[in-house]
Backbone as XML, in Angstrom:
<?xml version="1.0"?>
<chain id="A" units="angstrom">
  <residue number="1" name="MET">
    <atom name="N" x="58.861" y="28.616" z="-22.487"/>
    <atom name="CA" x="57.560" y="29.289" z="-23.259"/>
    <atom name="C" x="56.909" y="28.969" z="-22.024"/>
  </residue>
  <residue number="2" name="GLU">
    <atom name="N" x="55.493" y="29.723" z="-21.725"/>
    <atom name="CA" x="54.746" y="29.800" z="-20.759"/>
    <atom name="C" x="53.646" y="29.049" z="-21.274"/>
  </residue>
  <residue number="3" name="ARG">
    <atom name="N" x="53.165" y="28.865" z="-20.289"/>
    <atom name="CA" x="51.878" y="27.786" z="-20.259"/>
    <atom name="C" x="50.330" y="28.821" z="-20.569"/>
  </residue>
  <residue number="4" name="ARG">
    <atom name="N" x="49.767" y="28.075" z="-21.471"/>
    <atom name="CA" x="48.658" y="28.816" z="-21.955"/>
    <atom name="C" x="47.587" y="29.136" z="-20.775"/>
  </residue>
  <residue number="5" name="LYS">
    <atom name="N" x="46.721" y="30.008" z="-21.020"/>
    <atom name="CA" x="45.542" y="29.947" z="-19.483"/>
    <atom name="C" x="44.585" y="30.641" z="-20.885"/>
  </residue>
  <residue number="6" name="PHE">
    <atom name="N" x="43.163" y="29.476" z="-20.607"/>
    <atom name="CA" x="41.972" y="29.988" z="-20.979"/>
    <atom name="C" x="40.816" y="30.021" z="-20.187"/>
  </residue>
  <residue number="7" name="THR">
    <atom name="N" x="40.015" y="31.095" z="-20.648"/>
    <atom name="CA" x="38.963" y="31.246" z="-19.539"/>
    <atom name="C" x="37.839" y="30.487" z="-19.209"/>
  </residue>
  <residue number="8" name="ARG">
    <atom name="N" x="37.122" y="30.225" z="-18.375"/>
    <atom name="CA" x="35.754" y="29.596" z="-18.641"/>
    <atom name="C" x="35.328" y="29.259" z="-19.455"/>
  </residue>
  <residue number="9" name="GLU">
    <atom name="N" x="34.781" y="30.804" z="-20.139"/>
    <atom name="CA" x="34.552" y="31.256" z="-21.571"/>
    <atom name="C" x="34.546" y="30.648" z="-22.603"/>
  </residue>
  <residue number="10" name="PHE">
    <atom name="N" x="35.876" y="30.452" z="-22.908"/>
    <atom name="CA" x="36.090" y="29.959" z="-23.595"/>
    <atom name="C" x="35.966" y="28.349" z="-23.798"/>
  </residue>
  <residue number="11" name="LYS">
    <atom name="N" x="36.593" y="27.396" z="-22.840"/>
    <atom name="CA" x="36.264" y="26.819" z="-22.516"/>
    <atom name="C" x="34.825" y="25.699" z="-22.697"/>
  </residue>
  <residue number="12" name="LEU">
    <atom name="N" x="33.905" y="26.165" z="-21.912"/>
    <atom name="CA" x="32.701" y="26.079" z="-22.116"/>
    <atom name="C" x="32.061" y="26.703" z="-23.935"/>
  </residue>
  <residue number="13" name="GLU">
    <atom name="N" x="32.614" y="27.216" z="-24.626"/>
    <atom name="CA" x="32.379" y="27.346" z="-26.013"/>
    <atom name="C" x="32.753" y="26.643" z="-26.824"/>
  </residue>
  <residue number="14" name="ALA">
    <atom name="N" x="34.266" y="26.440" z="-26.237"/>
    <atom name="CA" x="34.947" y="24.976" z="-27.011"/>
    <atom name="C" x="34.145" y="23.664" z="-27.279"/>
  </residue>
  <residue number="15" name="VAL">
    <atom name="N" x="33.892" y="23.061" z="-25.317"/>
    <atom name="CA" x="32.497" y="22.197" z="-25.134"/>
    <atom name="C" x="31.340" y="21.747" z="-26.271"/>
  </residue>
  <residue number="16" name="LYS">
    <atom name="N" x="31.178" y="23.471" z="-25.954"/>
    <atom name="CA" x="29.686" y="23.343" z="-26.565"/>
    <atom name="C" x="29.952" y="23.485" z="-28.370"/>
  </residue>
  <residue number="17" name="LEU">
    <atom name="N" x="31.059" y="24.001" z="-28.798"/>
    <atom name="CA" x="31.051" y="23.214" z="-29.925"/>
    <atom name="C" x="30.962" y="22.118" z="-30.313"/>
  </residue>
  <residue number="18" name="ILE">
    <atom name="N" x="32.297" y="21.535" z="-29.908"/>
    <atom name="CA" x="32.052" y="19.978" z="-29.880"/>
    <atom name="C" x="30.510" y="18.874" z="-29.698"/>
  </residue>
  <residue number="19" name="THR">
    <atom name="N" x="30.153" y="19.332" z="-28.492"/>
    <atom name="CA" x="28.837" y="18.840" z="-27.884"/>
    <atom name="C" x="27.408" y="18.893" z="-28.581"/>
  </residue>
  <residue number="20" name="GLU">
    <atom name="N" x="27.342" y="20.264" z="-28.618"/>
    <atom name="CA" x="26.134" y="20.304" z="-28.925"/>
    <atom name="C" x="26.079" y="20.748" z="-30.826"/>
  </residue>
  <residue number="21" name="ARG">
    <atom name="N" x="27.000" y="21.526" z="-31.385"/>
    <atom name="CA" x="27.309" y="21.848" z="-32.799"/>
    <atom name="C" x="27.571" y="20.555" z="-33.522"/>
  </residue>
  <residue number="22" name="GLY">
    <atom name="N" x="28.238" y="19.740" z="-33.185"/>
    <atom name="CA" x="28.676" y="18.352" z="-33.473"/>
    <atom name="C" x="30.275" y="18.558" z="-34.805"/>
  </residue>
  <residue number="23" name="VAL">
    <atom name="N" x="30.765" y="19.630" z="-33.632"/>
    <atom name="CA" x="32.000" y="19.959" z="-35.159"/>
    <atom name="C" x="33.239" y="18.733" z="-33.968"/>
  </residue>
  <residue number="24" name="LYS">
    <atom name="N" x="34.222" y="17.771" z="-35.178"/>
    <atom name="CA" x="34.741" y="16.891" z="-34.529"/>
    <atom name="C" x="36.130" y="17.506" z="-34.017"/>
  </residue>
  <residue number="25" name="VAL">
    <atom name="N" x="36.705" y="16.581" z="-32.682"/>
    <atom name="CA" x="37.380" y="17.475" z="-32.206"/>
    <atom name="C" x="38.704" y="17.607" z="-32.515"/>
  </residue>
  <residue number="26" name="ALA">
    <atom name="N" x="39.343" y="17.437" z="-33.140"/>
    <atom name="CA" x="40.090" y="17.770" z="-34.671"/>
    <atom name="C" x="40.438" y="18.623" z="-35.525"/>
  </residue>
  <residue number="27" name="GLN">
    <atom name="N" x="38.806" y="19.039" z="-35.597"/>
    <atom name="CA" x="38.896" y="20.476" z="-36.901"/>
    <atom name="C" x="38.594" y="21.167" z="-35.135"/>
  </residue>
  <residue number="28" name="ALA">
    <atom name="N" x="37.937" y="21.183" z="-34.363"/>
    <atom name="CA" x="37.784" y="22.140" z="-33.215"/>
    <atom name="C" x="39.392" y="22.803" z="-33.393"/>
  </residue>
  <residue number="29" name="SER">
    <atom name="N" x="40.422" y="21.454" z="-32.612"/>
    <atom name="CA" x="41.700" y="21.776" z="-32.142"/>
    <atom name="C" x="41.906" y="22.855" z="-33.155"/>
  </residue>
  <residue number="30" name="GLN">
    <atom name="N" x="42.349" y="22.252" z="-34.452"/>
    <atom name="CA" x="42.633" y="23.026" z="-35.748"/>
    <atom name="C" x="41.758" y="24.444" z="-35.584"/>
  </residue>
  <residue number="31" name="ASP">
    <atom name="N" x="40.746" y="24.718" z="-35.399"/>
    <atom name="CA" x="40.270" y="26.391" z="-35.364"/>
    <atom name="C" x="40.526" y="26.705" z="-33.830"/>
  </residue>
  <residue number="32" name="LEU">
    <atom name="N" x="40.361" y="26.168" z="-33.100"/>
    <atom name="CA" x="40.763" y="26.852" z="-31.625"/>
    <atom name="C" x="42.271" y="26.897" z="-31.486"/>
  </residue>
  <residue number="33" name="GLY">
    <atom name="N" x="43.311" y="26.008" z="-31.969"/>
    <atom name="CA" x="44.597" y="26.236" z="-31.639"/>
    <atom name="C" x="45.125" y="25.690" z="-29.917"/>
  </residue>
  <residue number="34" name="VAL">
    <atom name="N" x="43.613" y="24.290" z="-30.352"/>
    <atom name="CA" x="43.921" y="24.116" z="-28.349"/>
    <atom name="C" x="44.789" y="22.192" z="-29.170"/>
  </residue>
  <residue number="35" name="HIS">
    <atom name="N" x="45.043" y="22.159" z="-28.071"/>
    <atom name="CA" x="45.967" y="20.538" z="-28.320"/>
    <atom name="C" x="43.858" y="19.860" z="-28.223"/>
  </residue>
  <residue number="36" name="PRO">
    <atom name="N" x="44.414" y="18.466" z="-29.053"/>
    <atom name="CA" x="43.002" y="17.229" z="-29.306"/>
    <atom name="C" x="42.762" y="17.206" z="-27.677"/>
  </residue>
  <residue number="37" name="THR">
    <atom name="N" x="43.860" y="16.327" z="-27.604"/>
    <atom name="CA" x="43.777" y="15.811" z="-25.860"/>
    <atom name="C" x="43.265" y="16.888" z="-25.309"/>
  </residue>
  <residue number="38" name="GLN">
    <atom name="N" x="43.826" y="17.951" z="-25.150"/>
    <atom name="CA" x="43.161" y="18.722" z="-24.405"/>
    <atom name="C" x="41.409" y="19.662" z="-23.917"/>
  </residue>
  <residue number="39" name="LEU">
    <atom name="N" x="41.363" y="19.269" z="-25.599"/>
    <atom name="CA" x="39.299" y="19.417" z="-25.724"/>
    <atom name="C" x="38.843" y="17.873" z="-25.471"/>
  </residue>
  <residue number="40" name="ARG">
    <atom name="N" x="39.578" y="17.208" z="-25.579"/>
    <atom name="CA" x="38.859" y="16.185" z="-25.107"/>
    <atom name="C" x="38.744" y="15.932" z="-23.321"/>
  </residue>
  <residue number="41" name="GLN">
    <atom name="N" x="39.633" y="15.891" z="-22.713"/>
    <atom name="CA" x="40.045" y="16.707" z="-21.644"/>
    <atom name="C" x="38.581" y="17.567" z="-20.726"/>
  </residue>
  <residue number="42" name="TRP">
    <atom name="N" x="38.281" y="18.881" z="-21.687"/>
    <atom name="CA" x="37.558" y="19.392" z="-21.536"/>
    <atom name="C" x="36.081" y="18.947" z="-21.232"/>
  </residue>
  <residue number="43" name="VAL">
    <atom name="N" x="35.853" y="18.544" z="-22.467"/>
    <atom name="CA" x="34.316" y="17.567" z="-22.677"/>
    <atom name="C" x="34.264" y="16.701" z="-21.757"/>
  </residue>
  <residue number="44" name="LYS">
    <atom name="N" x="35.687" y="16.071" z="-21.268"/>
    <atom name="CA" x="35.261" y="15.408" z="-20.225"/>
    <atom name="C" x="34.414" y="15.516" z="-18.924"/>
  </residue>
  <residue number="45" name="ASP">
    <atom name="N" x="35.285" y="16.433" z="-18.331"/>
    <atom name="CA" x="34.967" y="17.405" z="-17.668"/>
    <atom name="C" x="33.762" y="18.225" z="-16.993"/>
  </residue>
  <residue number="46" name="PHE">
    <atom name="N" x="33.752" y="18.936" z="-18.391"/>
    <atom name="CA" x="32.010" y="18.819" z="-18.345"/>
    <atom name="C" x="30.826" y="18.082" z="-17.906"/>
  </residue>
  <residue number="47" name="GLU">
    <atom name="N" x="30.991" y="16.932" z="-19.298"/>
    <atom name="CA" x="30.315" y="15.811" z="-18.720"/>
    <atom name="C" x="30.145" y="15.473" z="-17.174"/>
  </residue>
  <residue number="48" name="THR">
    <atom name="N" x="31.154" y="15.472" z="-16.739"/>
    <atom name="CA" x="31.258" y="15.008" z="-15.237"/>
    <atom name="C" x="30.216" y="15.526" z="-14.778"/>
  </residue>
  <residue number="49" name="ASP">
    <atom name="N" x="30.388" y="17.175" z="-14.583"/>
    <atom name="CA" x="29.567" y="17.692" z="-13.360"/>
    <atom name="C" x="30.020" y="19.701" z="-14.398"/>
  </residue>
  <residue number="50" name="PRO">
    <atom name="N" x="28.868" y="19.848" z="-14.959"/>
    <atom name="CA" x="28.540" y="20.921" z="-15.579"/>
    <atom name="C" x="28.609" y="22.507" z="-14.638"/>
  </residue>
  <residue number="51" name="ALA">
    <atom name="N" x="27.585" y="22.448" z="-13.277"/>
    <atom name="CA" x="28.108" y="23.569" z="-12.763"/>
    <atom name="C" x="28.886" y="23.402" z="-12.416"/>
  </residue>
  <residue number="52" name="GLN">
    <atom name="N" x="29.984" y="22.862" z="-11.966"/>
    <atom name="CA" x="31.455" y="22.997" z="-11.285"/>
    <atom name="C" x="32.330" y="22.622" z="-12.199"/>
  </residue>
  <residue number="53" name="ALA">
    <atom name="N" x="32.435" y="22.808" z="-13.056"/>
    <atom name="CA" x="33.571" y="22.701" z="-14.062"/>
    <atom name="C" x="34.163" y="23.814" z="-14.315"/>
  </residue>
  <residue number="54" name="PHE">
    <atom name="N" x="35.300" y="23.733" z="-14.483"/>
    <atom name="CA" x="36.357" y="24.842" z="-15.558"/>
    <atom name="C" x="36.457" y="26.162" z="-14.327"/>
  </residue>
  <residue number="55" name="PRO">
    <atom name="N" x="36.672" y="25.812" z="-12.602"/>
    <atom name="CA" x="36.189" y="27.072" z="-11.746"/>
    <atom name="C" x="37.403" y="28.193" z="-12.119"/>
  </residue>
  <residue number="56" name="GLY">
    <atom name="N" x="38.442" y="27.703" z="-12.514"/>
    <atom name="CA" x="39.049" y="28.770" z="-12.986"/>
    <atom name="C" x="40.196" y="29.829" z="-11.855"/>
  </residue>
  <residue number="57" name="HIS">
    <atom name="N" x="41.122" y="30.259" z="-12.377"/>
    <atom name="CA" x="41.590" y="31.017" z="-12.012"/>
    <atom name="C" x="41.726" y="30.314" z="-10.033"/>
  </residue>
  <residue number="58" name="GLY">
    <atom name="N" x="42.723" y="29.366" z="-10.230"/>
    <atom name="CA" x="42.971" y="29.141" z="-8.537"/>
    <atom name="C" x="41.732" y="28.143" z="-7.826"/>
  </residue>
  <residue number="59" name="GLN">
    <atom name="N" x="40.351" y="28.837" z="-8.306"/>
    <atom name="CA" x="40.128" y="28.675" z="-7.728"/>
    <atom name="C" x="39.487" y="26.842" z="-7.428"/>
  </residue>
  <residue number="60" name="MET">
    <atom name="N" x="39.315" y="26.790" z="-6.468"/>
    <atom name="CA" x="38.897" y="24.869" z="-6.256"/>
    <atom name="C" x="37.379" y="24.645" z="-5.863"/>
  </residue>
  <residue number="61" name="LYS">
    <atom name="N" x="37.340" y="23.284" z="-6.114"/>
    <atom name="CA" x="36.107" y="22.889" z="-6.047"/>
    <atom name="C" x="35.202" y="22.980" z="-4.816"/>
  </residue>
  <residue number="62" name="ALA">
    <atom name="N" x="34.299" y="22.496" z="-4.570"/>
    <atom name="CA" x="34.623" y="22.615" z="-2.507"/>
    <atom name="C" x="34.918" y="21.207" z="-2.551"/>
  </residue>
  <residue number="63" name="GLU">
    <atom name="N" x="35.008" y="19.943" z="-2.795"/>
    <atom name="CA" x="35.381" y="19.343" z="-2.714"/>
    <atom name="C" x="36.517" y="19.582" z="-2.371"/>
  </residue>
  <residue number="64" name="GLN">
    <atom name="N" x="37.672" y="19.784" z="-2.973"/>
    <atom name="CA" x="38.867" y="20.248" z="-2.982"/>
    <atom name="C" x="39.388" y="20.876" z="-1.953"/>
  </residue>
  <residue number="65" name="ALA">
    <atom name="N" x="38.463" y="22.249" z="-1.592"/>
    <atom name="CA" x="38.638" y="22.889" z="-0.990"/>
    <atom name="C" x="38.727" y="22.652" z="0.747"/>
  </residue>
  <residue number="66" name="GLU">
    <atom name="N" x="37.263" y="21.392" z="0.656"/>
    <atom name="CA" x="37.141" y="21.189" z="1.930"/>
    <atom name="C" x="38.662" y="19.932" z="2.360"/>
  </residue>
  <residue number="67" name="ILE">
    <atom name="N" x="38.762" y="19.354" z="1.829"/>
    <atom name="CA" x="40.162" y="18.447" z="1.803"/>
    <atom name="C" x="41.423" y="19.146" z="2.285"/>
  </residue>
  <residue number="68" name="ALA">
    <atom name="N" x="41.648" y="20.265" z="1.257"/>
    <atom name="CA" x="42.649" y="21.065" z="1.917"/>
    <atom name="C" x="42.669" y="21.646" z="3.716"/>
  </residue>
  <residue number="69" name="ARG">
    <atom name="N" x="41.404" y="22.170" z="3.925"/>
    <atom name="CA" x="41.390" y="22.746" z="4.673"/>
    <atom name="C" x="41.354" y="21.810" z="6.264"/>
  </residue>
  <residue number="70" name="LEU">
    <atom name="N" x="40.473" y="20.290" z="5.492"/>
    <atom name="CA" x="40.951" y="19.159" z="7.113"/>
    <atom name="C" x="42.648" y="18.878" z="6.607"/>
  </residue>
  <residue number="71" name="LYS">
    <atom name="N" x="43.460" y="18.927" z="5.445"/>
    <atom name="CA" x="44.892" y="18.875" z="5.586"/>
    <atom name="C" x="45.492" y="19.494" z="6.646"/>
  </residue>
  <residue number="72" name="ARG">
    <atom name="N" x="45.253" y="21.002" z="6.427"/>
    <atom name="CA" x="46.331" y="22.329" z="6.780"/>
    <atom name="C" x="44.922" y="21.497" z="8.716"/>
  </residue>
  <residue number="73" name="GLU">
    <atom name="N" x="44.570" y="21.244" z="8.981"/>
    <atom name="CA" x="43.809" y="20.849" z="10.196"/>
    <atom name="C" x="44.708" y="19.411" z="11.006"/>
  </residue>
  <residue number="74" name="VAL">
    <atom name="N" x="44.339" y="18.567" z="9.814"/>
    <atom name="CA" x="45.086" y="17.557" z="10.844"/>
    <atom name="C" x="46.781" y="17.996" z="10.914"/>
  </residue>
  <residue number="75" name="ALA">
    <atom name="N" x="47.609" y="18.896" z="10.050"/>
    <atom name="CA" x="48.767" y="19.005" z="10.116"/>
    <atom name="C" x="48.896" y="19.983" z="11.652"/>
  </residue>
  <residue number="76" name="LYS">
    <atom name="N" x="48.173" y="20.975" z="11.740"/>
    <atom name="CA" x="47.821" y="21.575" z="12.759"/>
    <atom name="C" x="48.132" y="20.861" z="14.458"/>
  </residue>
  <residue number="77" name="LEU">
    <atom name="N" x="47.161" y="19.958" z="14.086"/>
    <atom name="CA" x="46.698" y="18.648" z="15.054"/>
    <atom name="C" x="48.161" y="17.727" z="15.343"/>
  </residue>
  <residue number="78" name="LYS">
    <atom name="N" x="48.249" y="17.570" z="14.227"/>
    <atom name="CA" x="49.243" y="16.557" z="14.743"/>
    <atom name="C" x="50.785" y="17.393" z="15.424"/>
  </residue>
  <residue number="79" name="ALA">
    <atom name="N" x="50.948" y="18.765" z="14.977"/>
    <atom name="CA" x="51.989" y="19.623" z="15.331"/>
    <atom name="C" x="51.943" y="19.952" z="16.906"/>
  </residue>
  <residue number="80" name="GLU">
    <atom name="N" x="50.543" y="20.255" z="17.541"/>
    <atom name="CA" x="50.308" y="20.362" z="18.627"/>
    <atom name="C" x="50.156" y="18.605" z="19.684"/>
  </residue>
  <residue number="81" name="ARG">
    <atom name="N" x="50.094" y="17.756" z="18.796"/>
    <atom name="CA" x="50.294" y="16.349" z="20.018"/>
    <atom name="C" x="51.583" y="16.099" z="19.839"/>
  </residue>
  <residue number="82" name="ASP">
    <atom name="N" x="52.356" y="16.515" z="19.306"/>
    <atom name="CA" x="54.030" y="16.383" z="19.216"/>
    <atom name="C" x="54.357" y="17.562" z="20.059"/>
  </residue>
  <residue number="83" name="ILE">
    <atom name="N" x="54.085" y="18.633" z="20.251"/>
    <atom name="CA" x="54.120" y="19.250" z="21.562"/>
    <atom name="C" x="53.437" y="18.921" z="22.740"/>
  </residue>
  <residue number="84" name="LEU">
    <atom name="N" x="52.515" y="18.103" z="22.780"/>
    <atom name="CA" x="52.232" y="17.552" z="23.955"/>
    <atom name="C" x="53.444" y="16.637" z="24.559"/>
  </residue>
  <residue number="85" name="LYS">
    <atom name="N" x="53.164" y="15.636" z="23.646"/>
    <atom name="CA" x="54.171" y="14.208" z="24.050"/>
    <atom name="C" x="55.983" y="14.736" z="24.518"/>
  </residue>
  <residue number="86" name="LYS">
    <atom name="N" x="56.440" y="16.024" z="23.539"/>
    <atom name="CA" x="57.774" y="16.252" z="24.448"/>
    <atom name="C" x="57.220" y="17.128" z="25.326"/>
  </residue>
  <residue number="87" name="ALA">
    <atom name="N" x="56.270" y="17.952" z="26.025"/>
    <atom name="CA" x="56.133" y="18.423" z="27.335"/>
    <atom name="C" x="55.727" y="17.477" z="28.160"/>
  </residue>
  <residue number="88" name="ALA">
    <atom name="N" x="54.777" y="16.435" z="28.049"/>
    <atom name="CA" x="54.803" y="15.263" z="29.067"/>
    <atom name="C" x="55.805" y="14.137" z="29.131"/>
  </residue>
  <residue number="89" name="ALA">
    <atom name="N" x="57.005" y="13.844" z="28.430"/>
    <atom name="CA" x="58.425" y="13.524" z="28.352"/>
    <atom name="C" x="58.971" y="13.865" z="29.268"/>
  </residue>
  <residue number="90" name="TYR">
    <atom name="N" x="58.944" y="15.711" z="29.224"/>
    <atom name="CA" x="59.347" y="16.403" z="29.596"/>
    <atom name="C" x="59.682" y="16.683" z="31.394"/>
  </residue>
  <residue number="91" name="PHE">
    <atom name="N" x="58.455" y="16.594" z="31.718"/>
    <atom name="CA" x="57.547" y="16.631" z="33.079"/>
    <atom name="C" x="57.827" y="15.533" z="33.350"/>
  </residue>
  <residue number="92" name="ALA">
    <atom name="N" x="57.964" y="14.493" z="33.419"/>
    <atom name="CA" x="57.718" y="13.145" z="33.430"/>
    <atom name="C" x="59.489" y="12.586" z="33.958"/>
  </residue>
  <residue number="93" name="LYS">
    <atom name="N" x="60.277" y="13.026" z="33.118"/>
    <atom name="CA" x="61.731" y="12.897" z="33.857"/>
    <atom name="C" x="62.116" y="13.735" z="35.062"/>
  </residue>
  <residue number="94" name="GLU">
    <atom name="N" x="61.174" y="15.092" z="35.071"/>
    <atom name="CA" x="61.680" y="16.274" z="35.828"/>
    <atom name="C" x="61.265" y="15.532" z="37.166"/>
  </residue>
  <residue number="95" name="SER">
    <atom name="N" x="59.999" y="14.874" z="37.678"/>
    <atom name="CA" x="59.630" y="14.645" z="38.323"/>
    <atom name="C" x="60.185" y="13.201" z="39.083"/>
  </residue>
  <residue number="96" name="THR">
    <atom name="N" x="61.156" y="12.665" z="38.333"/>
    <atom name="CA" x="62.016" y="11.714" z="38.646"/>
    <atom name="C" x="63.391" y="11.716" z="39.381"/>
  </residue>
</chain>
């Protein structure tokens, strides 16, 4: 069974249906064919940060993108450090 994907617009309309129009989560769930837990999560995500809610299609929030970039940089620096350690040990052994 393939995982269903919803557009940002669909999620925003579902959240508006619950928050602005006062439709209960259970009723919206039946009408939209979305699990109630998922609808509650969408409402929570929207209330936390309306501008950055539902970035969609694998796009990360700015903070998440920065964290991912920093993790890549740390991995690269660790690899460079390990190479330098091995080179230093090699040349130290060779000079004696």
